[in-house]
N, C-alpha and C positions, 0 to 999 in steps of 0.2 A: 504494500500500500504506500503510495507516495505521489508526489506531484511530478508529472512528466510534461515536457513541452514538445509539441509537434513542430511549431514554427516559433522561433525565438522572439519574433516581434509581434506576435498575434496574441491578444488576450484570450481568444478562443482556443489557442494552443495549450492553455493550462488545463489539463484534464482533471475535472472535478466530476464525480458522479452527480446525477440529478439531485439526490438526497443531500449530498454535501454542499452543492451549490445553493440549495434552498436554505440550509442551516447557515452557510456563510453570509448570504444576503441578510438573514435575520440578525446575525451577530453584528454586521455592519450597521444595520438600522438601529439596533438597540444601543450601540456605542457611538452614534453620531459620526460615523465614518463617511467622509465625502469621497475619498479615493483610497484604494489599497493596491499596491503593486508588489510583485516579487522581484528581488534583485539578488546578486551574489551568485554562488555556484549553481543554484537551481535555475536561475534565469539564463545563465550562460550554458547550461547543459553539461557542466563538468563536475557535478556533485558526485559524491561517493556514498556508499551505504552508510547510514548514520549521520549524514550531513543534515544540519538544521535548515529551517526555512527562514530566510531573511525577508521581512516585509517592511515596506515603506508605507507609512500611513499618514493621511491628511485628515484631521478631524474637523468637523464643522464647529465644534466648541472645544475650548481648552480642557485637557484632561490632567488629572493628578497621577502621581506614581502608583497609587493603589489601583486606580482604574486601568492603567496600562498593564500592570501585573495580572489583573483579573482577565483582561482581554487575551494576554499571552496564554494563560491557563486554558481558557475556552478554546483557543485555536489549537493548542497542543493536544487537547482532548479530541478535537475534530479530526486532526491529521495524524494523530498517533506518533508524533515526533516533536522534537524541540523546535520552538518558534522564537525568533528574535524580532522584536518590533522596534523600528526606528521611526520617529516622527520627522516630517519634513523640516521642522524648525530646529531639530536637534542634530542634524547632520553637520559635521564639521566642514567648513568651507573647502578645505583641501580634498575632501572626499565627495563633495556634492556633485561635481560634474560627472565623475565616473559612475556614481550610483544612479543618477538621473539618466545617463546614457543607456544603462543596461536594464533599467526598471521596466517591467512588463505589467500593465494593468491586469488585475485579477478579475474584478467585477466592475 
């Protein structure tokens, strides 16, 4: 069970079962997520077994640390693997260009 990309630049290339897509949309709605993208090894297609899922998230409203941790736990349960969340505002300037270049919208 994992995330697989068919086309590196296509949001539709991120394989989510219909059930997981519904749950993912609900999680995004409940957490005021405006945009969520995958980046890192899973976006590049060079992930290894046990690699985490790196997600770039843009919230509609500011979230606190506990809310971010709660979201990570929900997504880890959904995907059955470690999830790392980075908000657009927290990306260091020296990494922003690289992350934005490889980020693929999930929903």
